[in-house]
C-alpha positions as a printed NumPy array, in Angstrom:
array([[ 40.236,   0.088,  12.076],
       [ 41.895,  -2.795,  13.776],
       [ 40.123,  -6.069,  14.084],
       [ 39.371,  -5.642,  17.9  ],
       [ 38.008,  -2.136,  17.312],
       [ 35.724,  -3.74 ,  14.361],
       [ 34.6  ,  -6.358,  17.182],
       [ 33.792,  -3.842,  19.677],
       [ 31.894,  -1.688,  17.233],
       [ 30.173,  -4.7  ,  15.763],
       [ 29.014,  -6.003,  19.415],
       [ 28.005,  -2.371,  20.241],
       [ 25.491,  -2.138,  17.097],
       [ 24.167,  -5.427,  18.088],
       [ 23.424,  -4.29 ,  21.425],
       [ 21.958,  -1.314,  20.191],
       [ 19.563,  -3.005,  17.903],
       [ 18.7  ,  -5.935,  20.714],
       [ 17.393,  -3.069,  22.953],
       [ 15.77 ,  -0.753,  19.829],
       [ 12.633,   0.421,  20.377],
       [  9.934,  -0.636,  17.781],
       [  9.636,   2.985,  16.829],
       [ 13.212,   2.698,  15.106],
       [ 11.478,   0.772,  12.619],
       [  9.241,   3.47 ,  11.586],
       [ 12.401,   5.906,  11.555],
       [ 13.763,   3.256,   9.053],
       [ 10.755,   2.663,   6.886],
       [  8.315,   5.405,   7.713],
       [  4.907,   5.503,   6.225],
       [  5.187,   6.747,   2.586],
       [  4.453,  10.232,   1.938],
       [  2.306,  10.785,  -1.494],
       [  3.56 ,  14.211,  -2.375],
       [  5.796,  12.977,  -5.214],
       [  2.938,  10.519,  -6.588],
       [  0.369,  13.551,  -6.299],
       [  2.642,  15.527,  -8.516],
       [  3.254,  12.938, -11.134],
       [ -0.726,  12.709, -11.548],
       [ -1.068,  16.408, -11.611],
       [  1.257,  16.549, -14.626],
       [ -0.568,  13.472, -16.289],
       [ -3.716,  15.776, -15.858],
       [ -2.182,  19.117, -16.86 ],
       [ -3.28 ,  19.333, -20.389],
       [ -6.534,  18.09 , -20.057],
       [ -7.053,  20.532, -17.093],
       [ -6.006,  23.335, -19.36 ],
       [ -7.776,  22.235, -22.72 ],
       [-10.836,  24.417, -23.268],
       [-12.33 ,  21.41 , -25.135],
       [-11.361,  18.561, -23.143],
       [-11.591,  15.139, -24.35 ],
       [-14.055,  14.169, -21.713],
       [-15.081,  15.866, -18.435],
       [-13.985,  13.258, -16.26 ],
       [-10.717,  11.251, -15.502],
       [-10.902,   7.975, -13.706],
       [ -7.954,   6.225, -11.92 ],
       [ -7.946,   2.676, -11.066],
       [ -5.371,   1.141,  -9.009],
       [ -4.963,  -1.979,  -6.833],
       [ -6.397,  -2.345,  -2.855],
       [ -3.013,  -0.752,  -0.998],
       [ -1.808,   1.544,  -3.703],
       [ -2.656,   4.675,  -1.646],
       [ -4.757,   6.2  ,  -4.494],
       [ -7.139,   7.773,  -2.363],
       [ -4.49 ,   9.235,  -0.195],
       [ -2.557,  10.428,  -3.352],
       [ -5.667,  12.424,  -4.767],
       [ -6.75 ,  13.749,  -1.337],
       [ -3.085,  15.062,  -1.192],
       [ -3.363,  16.684,  -4.62 ],
       [ -6.61 ,  18.378,  -3.788],
       [ -5.314,  19.783,  -0.469],
       [ -2.238,  21.052,  -2.413],
       [ -4.192,  22.616,  -5.266],
       [ -6.9  ,  23.709,  -3.137],
       [ -9.403,  21.738,  -5.357],
       [-12.602,  20.67 ,  -4.223],
       [-13.389,  17.167,  -2.472],
       [-16.647,  15.727,  -3.051],
       [-17.798,  14.34 ,   0.262],
       [-19.611,  10.975,   0.334],
       [-22.78 ,  10.653,   1.707],
       [-23.626,   8.56 ,   5.182],
       [-23.595,   5.078,   4.712],
       [-26.602,   4.773,   6.156],
       [-28.017,   6.947,   3.718],
       [-26.927,   4.758,   0.734],
       [-29.13 ,   1.876,   2.191],
       [-32.179,   3.864,   1.671],
       [-34.179,   5.232,  -1.349],
       [-33.163,   9.246,  -0.158],
       [-31.028,  10.811,  -2.821],
       [-31.67 ,  14.173,  -1.824],
       [-28.015,  14.588,  -0.943],
       [-27.336,  14.65 ,  -4.754],
       [-29.187,  17.931,  -4.963],
       [-26.449,  19.586,  -2.688],
       [-23.234,  18.481,  -4.676],
       [-20.656,  21.574,  -5.344],
       [-20.907,  21.023,  -8.887],
       [-20.865,  24.522, -10.387],
       [-17.661,  26.466,  -8.715],
       [-14.606,  26.652, -10.411],
       [-11.671,  24.381, -10.549],
       [-11.99 ,  20.166, -10.884],
       [-13.781,  18.231,  -8.467],
       [-12.047,  15.263,  -6.836],
       [-13.273,  12.045,  -5.656],
       [-10.605,  10.345,  -3.805],
       [-12.364,   7.041,  -3.321],
       [-15.298,   5.824,  -5.114],
       [-15.879,   3.348,  -2.615],
       [-17.312,   6.006,  -0.242],
       [-20.114,   6.402,  -2.689],
       [-20.696,   2.724,  -3.006],
       [-22.832,  -0.018,  -1.101],
       [-23.016,  -3.564,  -2.254],
       [-26.778,  -3.288,  -2.061],
       [-29.549,  -2.653,  -4.458],
       [-29.958,   0.994,  -3.031],
       [-26.287,   1.605,  -2.67 ],
       [-26.04 ,   0.71 ,  -6.596],
       [-28.721,   3.29 ,  -7.477],
       [-27.13 ,   5.664,  -5.419],
       [-23.751,   5.388,  -7.561],
       [-25.786,   5.103, -10.745],
       [-27.399,   8.585, -10.009],
       [-23.985,  10.115,  -8.883],
       [-22.674,   9.101, -12.349],
       [-25.394,  10.399, -14.442],
       [-25.367,  13.755, -12.203],
       [-21.769,  14.146, -12.956],
       [-22.23 ,  13.387, -16.645],
       [-25.399,  15.864, -16.923],
       [-23.568,  18.773, -15.371],
       [-20.335,  18.564, -17.454],
       [-18.208,  19.097, -14.322],
       [-14.345,  18.337, -14.416],
       [-13.874,  15.321, -12.507],
       [-11.15 ,  13.418, -11.036],
       [-12.236,   9.95 ,  -9.392],
       [ -9.93 ,   7.512,  -7.818],
       [-11.414,   3.631,  -7.362],
       [ -9.712,   0.435,  -6.319],
       [ -9.626,  -2.161,  -8.681],
       [-11.518,  -4.721,  -6.892],
       [-14.73 ,  -2.123,  -6.847],
       [-14.158,  -0.987, -10.195],
       [-14.06 ,  -4.655, -11.843],
       [-17.292,  -5.026,  -9.804],
       [-19.026,  -1.961, -11.246],
       [-17.867,  -2.484, -14.825],
       [-19.395,  -6.07 , -14.697],
       [-22.621,  -4.687, -12.758],
       [-23.478,  -1.68 , -14.608],
       [-20.913,  -0.891, -17.408],
       [-19.681,   2.091, -15.522],
       [-16.67 ,   2.469, -18.103],
       [-18.858,   3.812, -20.616],
       [-20.103,   6.727, -18.555],
       [-16.356,   8.146, -18.23 ],
       [-14.02 ,   9.954, -20.512],
       [-10.918,   8.214, -19.911],
       [ -9.633,   5.486, -17.643],
       [ -6.2  ,   5.274, -16.333],
       [ -4.683,   2.36 , -14.57 ],
       [ -2.053,   2.839, -12.202],
       [  1.349,   0.964, -13.051],
       [  2.563,  -1.739, -10.41 ],
       [  6.129,  -1.227,  -8.63 ],
       [  8.819,  -3.002, -10.179],
       [ 11.989,  -4.318,  -8.195],
       [ 13.805,  -1.01 ,  -9.328],
       [ 10.898,   1.589,  -8.028],
       [ 10.82 ,  -0.596,  -4.618],
       [ 14.478,   0.162,  -4.284],
       [ 14.012,   3.837,  -5.217],
       [ 10.96 ,   3.705,  -2.648],
       [ 12.754,   2.586,   0.12 ],
       [ 15.811,   4.357,  -0.148],
       [ 13.839,   7.458,  -0.134],
       [ 11.896,   6.486,   2.873],
       [ 15.101,   5.648,   4.796],
       [ 16.442,   9.114,   3.773],
       [ 13.338,  11.165,   5.182],
       [ 14.086,  10.816,   9.134],
       [ 17.454,   8.751,   9.172],
       [ 20.442,  11.19 ,   9.277],
       [ 22.763,   8.621,  10.014],
       [ 24.233,   6.196,   7.227],
       [ 22.798,   2.911,   7.202],
       [ 23.532,  -0.362,   5.349],
       [ 21.044,  -2.831,   4.957],
       [ 22.137,  -6.505,   4.677],
       [ 20.596,  -9.886,   4.059],
       [ 20.585, -11.813,   7.435],
       [ 21.241, -14.9  ,   6.037],
       [ 24.6  , -14.187,   3.477],
       [ 25.567, -10.423,   4.325],
       [ 24.869,  -9.332,   0.719],
       [ 23.531,  -6.121,   0.505],
       [ 19.606,  -5.481,   0.065],
       [ 19.713,  -1.96 ,  -0.811],
       [ 22.693,  -0.054,  -2.569],
       [ 25.324,   1.054,   0.541],
       [ 26.408,   4.074,  -1.577],
       [ 22.713,   5.417,  -1.347],
       [ 21.523,   4.248,   2.144],
       [ 25.113,   5.311,   3.189],
       [ 24.584,   8.756,   1.888],
       [ 28.18 ,   8.898,   0.748],
       [ 29.682,   8.528,   4.173],
       [ 30.816,   5.075,   3.439],
       [ 34.07 ,   4.336,   1.522],
       [ 34.122,   3.572,  -1.707],
       [ 31.77 ,   0.731,  -3.326],
       [ 34.804,  -1.082,  -4.688],
       [ 35.821,  -1.503,  -0.82 ],
       [ 32.678,  -3.051,   0.243],
       [ 32.218,  -6.551,  -0.142],
       [ 28.924,  -7.245,  -2.52 ],
       [ 28.413,  -3.761,  -3.045],
       [ 28.85 ,  -4.287,  -6.575],
       [ 26.685,  -7.14 ,  -6.773],
       [ 23.48 ,  -6.79 ,  -8.591],
       [ 21.007,  -4.147,  -7.924],
       [ 17.918,  -4.274,  -7.235],
       [ 18.621,  -7.068,  -5.161],
       [ 17.225, -10.629,  -5.367],
       [ 15.335,  -9.803,  -2.336],
       [ 13.534,  -6.703,  -4.067],
       [ 13.031,  -8.649,  -7.034],
       [ 10.919, -11.298,  -4.826],
       [  9.302,  -8.638,  -3.204],
       [  7.89 ,  -7.133,  -6.23 ],
       [  6.428, -10.626,  -7.324],
       [  4.926, -11.418,  -4.113],
       [  3.268,  -7.94 ,  -3.587],
       [  2.477,  -7.497,  -7.168],
       [  4.206,  -4.028,  -6.897],
       [  1.433,  -2.423,  -4.819],
       [  3.27 ,   0.151,  -2.618],
       [  1.904,  -0.277,   0.853],
       [  1.636,  -4.094,   0.439],
       [  5.373,  -4.236,  -0.532],
       [  6.259,  -1.519,   2.294],
       [  4.483,  -3.589,   5.042],
       [  6.451,  -6.867,   4.159],
       [  9.718,  -4.61 ,   3.915],
       [  9.168,  -3.314,   7.519],
       [  8.491,  -6.524,   8.878],
       [ 11.52 ,  -8.08 ,   7.368],
       [ 13.957,  -5.392,   9.067],
       [ 15.821,  -7.002,  12.056],
       [ 16.477,  -5.033,  15.208],
       [ 16.881,  -8.474,  16.635],
       [ 19.297, -10.905,  18.92 ],
       [ 22.538, -12.109,  17.295],
       [ 21.366, -15.617,  16.558],
       [ 18.899, -14.264,  13.798],
       [ 21.821, -13.371,  11.734],
       [ 23.812, -16.167,  10.11 ],
       [ 27.534, -16.517,  10.892],
       [ 28.553, -16.133,   7.133],
       [ 26.564, -12.72 ,   7.297],
       [ 28.443, -11.498,  10.267],
       [ 31.725, -12.524,   8.807],
       [ 30.897, -10.379,   5.596],
       [ 29.844,  -7.454,   7.726],
       [ 33.081,  -7.658,   9.752],
       [ 35.337,  -7.945,   6.745],
       [ 33.672,  -4.434,   5.438],
       [ 34.044,  -2.93 ,   9.11 ],
       [ 36.375,  -0.148,   7.766],
       [ 34.599,   0.751,   4.971],
       [ 31.376,   0.879,   6.91 ],
       [ 32.405,   2.373,  10.296],
       [ 30.261,   5.169,  10.116],
       [ 27.134,   3.338,   9.201],
       [ 24.603,   1.145,  11.176],
       [ 24.012,  -2.2  ,   9.875],
       [ 20.425,  -3.202,   9.759],
       [ 19.771,  -6.65 ,   8.821],
       [ 17.128,  -8.106,   6.653],
       [ 15.562, -11.347,   6.759],
       [ 15.816, -13.683,   4.067],
       [ 12.721, -13.261,   1.93 ],
       [ 12.165, -17.14 ,   2.27 ],
       [ 12.222, -16.536,   6.166],
       [  9.465, -13.952,   6.111],
       [  6.321, -15.459,   7.576],
       [  3.153, -13.693,   5.755],
       [ -0.469, -14.334,   7.362],
       [ -2.096, -17.442,   5.861],
       [ -5.875, -17.435,   5.539],
       [ -7.373, -19.65 ,   8.145],
       [ -8.578, -23.306,   7.068],
       [-12.447, -23.665,   6.94 ],
       [-13.377, -20.392,   6.579],
       [-15.037, -21.318,   3.39 ],
       [-17.628, -19.158,   1.038],
       [-18.722, -16.968,   4.052],
       [-15.054, -16.037,   4.837],
       [-14.677, -15.352,   0.95 ],
       [-17.492, -13.14 ,   0.61 ],
       [-16.319, -11.271,   3.857],
       [-13.074, -10.59 ,   2.256],
       [-14.333,  -9.665,  -1.116],
       [-16.628,  -7.267,   0.273],
       [-13.953,  -5.679,   2.699],
       [-11.685,  -5.049,  -0.448],
       [-14.755,  -3.815,  -2.854],
       [-15.627,  -1.081,  -0.006],
       [-11.987,  -0.272,   1.236],
       [-13.232,  -1.665,   4.618],
       [-16.421,  -1.743,   6.902],
       [-17.704,  -1.155,  10.07 ],
       [-19.209,  -4.154,  12.081],
       [-22.757,  -3.168,  11.694],
       [-22.394,  -2.718,   8.162],
       [-20.812,  -6.198,   7.563],
       [-23.91 ,  -7.667,   9.582],
       [-26.383,  -5.771,   7.174],
       [-24.67 ,  -6.583,   4.057],
       [-23.839, -10.293,   4.397],
       [-26.496, -12.907,   4.738],
       [-24.968, -14.992,   7.333],
       [-25.638, -15.239,  11.015],
       [-23.938, -12.76 ,  13.283],
       [-22.349, -15.509,  15.329],
       [-20.716, -16.99 ,  12.192],
       [-19.537, -13.213,  11.429],
       [-18.028, -12.762,  14.535],
       [-16.302, -15.754,  14.686],
       [-14.92 , -15.117,  11.258],
       [-13.556, -11.511,  12.118],
       [-12.078, -12.999,  15.183],
       [-10.084, -15.861,  13.287],
       [ -9.16 , -13.58 ,  10.372],
       [ -7.718, -10.754,  12.597],
       [ -5.847, -13.31 ,  14.736],
       [ -4.517, -14.83 ,  11.74 ],
       [ -3.366, -11.12 ,  10.494],
       [ -5.295, -11.271,   7.618],
       [ -7.498,  -8.478,   8.583],
       [ -7.17 ,  -5.594,  11.058],
       [ -9.637,  -3.07 ,  12.701],
       [ -8.394,   0.532,  12.52 ],
       [-10.984,   3.383,  14.305],
       [-13.779,   0.799,  14.129],
       [-13.336,  -0.316,  10.637],
       [-12.355,  -3.699,   9.619],
       [-10.058,  -3.668,   6.272],
       [ -7.675,  -6.351,   4.461],
       [ -4.396,  -6.212,   6.052],
       [ -1.558,  -5.174,   3.731],
       [  0.488,  -8.075,   4.827],
       [ -2.398, -10.457,   4.229],
       [ -3.23 ,  -9.178,   1.062],
       [ -1.147, -11.99 ,  -1.118],
       [ -3.044, -14.543,   0.922],
       [ -6.127, -13.166,   0.373],
       [ -5.983, -12.369,  -3.183],
       [ -4.916, -16.399,  -3.765],
       [ -7.844, -17.301,  -1.371],
       [-10.725, -15.821,  -3.476],
       [ -9.082, -17.073,  -6.684],
       [ -9.162, -20.43 ,  -5.305],
       [-12.861, -19.592,  -4.261],
       [-13.665, -18.544,  -7.816],
       [-14.426, -15.026,  -6.957],
       [-14.266, -12.294,  -9.361],
       [-10.672, -10.828,  -9.391],
       [ -9.55 ,  -7.42 ,  -9.818],
       [ -6.894,  -8.274, -12.685],
       [ -4.582,  -5.813, -11.234]])
């Protein structure tokens, strides 16, 4: 390819990116599928499931908010046709009516799955009592049970009711390292995108993901590509792993936000020069620009939200989201104050409203965690 052809090709790609719909981001970084993670958990449980005299009848898995643990266990249950224990209505958890416990399907074959222990919890005196009675019933019946719990709730109930002593084994899911994120993002890109793609950093043109993987073998040998023999995982992914604490959905959300389908001025001149020098080697590949990590603007907790804001965020994490009316009932602050907080935090990108449920935003999670630490609130230690 001569220089003129390279320039025409580069301009065509940039023109395509300028006018690309937002759905292209989802095409390049689709929401993670949990089947592989579900298979890994099944493998971990296999010996316990097959043991006639197991070491305890329960296995608890604890993971940070945004880990996808609930989705993973639900996917595993669906794949294996295992029973999923349905939680009672939130309104029941505010009462002393424990009749729902009598109808639990604990005597049929196969393990019982509780994807989200948060669904059985309400930070309320009666809510804790429901959880205590559920744990007691699981223990007394000896039903083999796999329970998922986010680390914020787990830390709280360990402190409030020493729940860890009621279960056989507790496993803490490991956070993702930069190498794991590289594998995750390369895998996501290959799920739906059948055109070879190279991901370059917008400030210097260096590769963020290995081009020989995202290019699907249809780019020239790596020796012909500037920076392809650079260190992988890239500096971008190492910084992302640190900021996201290796939490899959937090990292995925920040990664999606960093992909640039944007005007030319967002890409530094030196980066374009590097890309042009590789025009022949990457002729068959689409170039996607990735913001330099320092240029990514993540949400910040607004000033002045104080302890009311801290309790609101803590409750959202511990419950994995709450409806508006439940927030009003659980938090001892005025409705006007809570409405103001919800609006301010939503505008700041710290929380989101999905299907009438308020939850902590994944991109906002790093700021939330730092804010709660500054307010001396109980941390999840993960």
